[in-house]
C-alpha positions in Angstrom: 129.7 127.5 36.1 130.6 130.4 38.3 130.1 128.2 41.3 132.8 125.8 40.3 133.5 122.9 37.9 132.1 120.1 40.1 129.9 117.6 38.3 126.8 119.1 39.9 127.6 122.5 38.5 128.4 121.1 35.0 125.1 119.3 34.9 123.2 122.3 36.2 124.9 124.6 33.7 124.0 122.3 30.7 120.4 122.0 32.0 120.0 125.7 32.3 121.5 126.3 28.8 119.3 123.5 27.4 116.1 125.2 28.9 117.1 128.5 27.4 117.6 126.9 24.0 114.3 125.0 24.1 112.4 128.1 25.3 113.9 130.2 22.4 113.0 127.5 19.8 109.5 127.0 21.3 108.9 130.8 21.4 109.8 131.2 17.7 107.9 128.2 16.6 104.7 129.1 18.4 105.0 132.8 17.2 105.1 131.7 13.6 102.3 129.1 13.9 103.8 125.7 14.8 100.9 123.5 15.4 102.2 120.1 16.3 101.2 118.5 19.6 104.5 116.7 19.7 106.9 117.9 22.4 109.9 116.5 20.4 112.6 118.9 19.7 113.8 117.8 16.2 110.5 118.7 14.4 110.7 122.2 15.9 114.2 122.6 14.4 112.9 121.4 11.0 110.1 124.1 11.3 112.8 126.7 12.0 114.7 125.6 8.9 111.5 125.7 6.8 111.1 129.3 8.0 114.6 130.1 7.0 115.8 130.6 10.5 119.3 129.2 11.2 119.1 125.9 12.9 122.6 124.5 12.4 123.5 120.9 12.8 125.4 121.8 16.0 122.1 122.4 17.7 121.1 118.8 16.9 124.5 117.7 18.3 123.8 119.7 21.5 120.5 118.0 21.9 122.2 114.6 21.6 124.6 115.6 24.3 121.7 116.7 26.5 119.9 113.4 25.8 123.1 111.4 26.9 123.2 113.4 30.1 119.5 112.9 30.9 119.2 109.3 29.7 122.6 107.7 30.0 123.9 109.7 33.0 126.8 111.0 31.0 128.9 113.8 32.6 130.5 116.1 30.0 133.9 117.6 30.8 134.5 121.3 31.3 135.4 122.1 27.7 132.2 120.3 26.4 130.1 122.3 28.9 131.7 125.6 27.9 131.2 124.8 24.2 127.5 123.9 24.9 126.9 127.2 26.7 128.7 129.2 24.0 126.7 127.7 21.2 123.4 128.2 23.0 124.3 131.9 23.6 125.2 132.3 20.0 121.9 130.8 18.9 120.0 133.0 21.4 121.7 136.2 20.0 121.3 135.0 16.3 117.5 134.4 16.8 116.6 137.3 19.1 115.2 139.6 16.3 112.8 136.9 15.1 111.0 137.4 18.5 111.7 141.0 19.4 110.9 142.4 15.9 108.0 140.2 15.0 106.9 141.3 11.5 103.2 141.4 12.1 102.7 144.2 9.6 105.2 145.3 7.0 104.6 147.7 4.1 106.9 147.8 1.1 107.0 150.3 -1.7 107.4 148.5 -5.0 107.1 151.2 -7.7 109.0 154.4 -8.4 107.1 156.6 -5.9 104.4 157.8 -8.4 101.2 157.2 -6.4 98.9 158.1 -9.3 96.2 155.7 -10.5 97.6 156.0 -14.0 101.1 154.9 -12.9 99.6 151.9 -11.1 97.5 151.0 -14.1 100.4 151.4 -16.6 102.8 149.1 -14.8 100.4 146.5 -13.6 102.3 146.3 -10.3 101.1 147.4 -7.0 102.7 150.6 -5.8 102.7 149.3 -2.2 102.1 146.0 -0.6 101.4 145.2 3.0 102.4 141.8 4.4 100.7 140.7 7.6 101.6 137.7 9.8 99.1 136.8 12.5 101.3 136.0 15.5 100.7 132.5 17.0 98.3 131.7 14.2 100.5 130.8 11.3 98.6 133.0 8.8 100.1 135.3 6.3 98.3 137.8 4.1 99.5 140.1 1.3 97.6 143.1 0.4 97.8 145.6 -2.5 97.5 149.1 -1.1 95.8 151.6 -3.2 97.2 154.8 -1.9 95.7 156.9 -4.7 92.2 155.9 -3.4 93.0 156.6 0.2 94.2 153.5 2.1 92.1 150.9 0.5 93.4 147.4 0.5 92.9 144.5 -1.8 93.8 141.0 -0.5 96.0 139.3 -3.1 97.3 136.3 -1.1 96.3 134.5 2.0 98.2 131.4 3.1 98.7 129.5 6.3 101.3 127.3 7.9 99.9 124.2 6.2 101.0 125.5 2.8 104.5 125.6 1.5 103.9 129.2 0.2 103.6 130.3 3.8 107.3 129.4 4.4 108.3 130.9 1.0 106.8 134.2 1.9 108.1 134.2 5.5 111.7 133.5 4.2 111.4 136.3 1.7 110.1 138.7 4.3 113.0 137.7 6.7 115.5 138.2 3.8 114.2 141.8 3.3 113.9 142.6 7.0 117.0 140.9 8.4 119.3 140.8 5.3 119.3 137.0 5.2 119.9 134.9 2.1 116.8 133.6 0.3 
């Protein structure tokens, strides 16, 4: 857009913004285990929603505008182009942490800090848990950490992207890490 507001610049600006949007969505989806062979964009947005990552309806609207440009030779006006670019930039910033801070291993303290075997046995709760997400694999594991016995681990949950529990755990993890609503 810095080169001017001619039709060619408008189309190029939207095309570049669209590629940035699609790359961000694709990067997040692949990182968290999206397995579909489909190149379609709407299923990827649904995957983001299932993970609890914001995928507002406005992104679907942008995709419709992009489809009109590519398939119906529609030329948006300058305001539509600026709105398109602004929304894509907001989405990129809003989703940056899901890539930059991939939660491949996260340890949480659940108890009151008493690491004795007796305290663990009395409450029945693990003192510490470790949540592990295998990047690009769509696998999540939860371990009970036994600090009182050294760093021994006990697997208490293993789920993958084909199970709804995977999405429930990822959403909970995001809520704790990024202060998002459950």
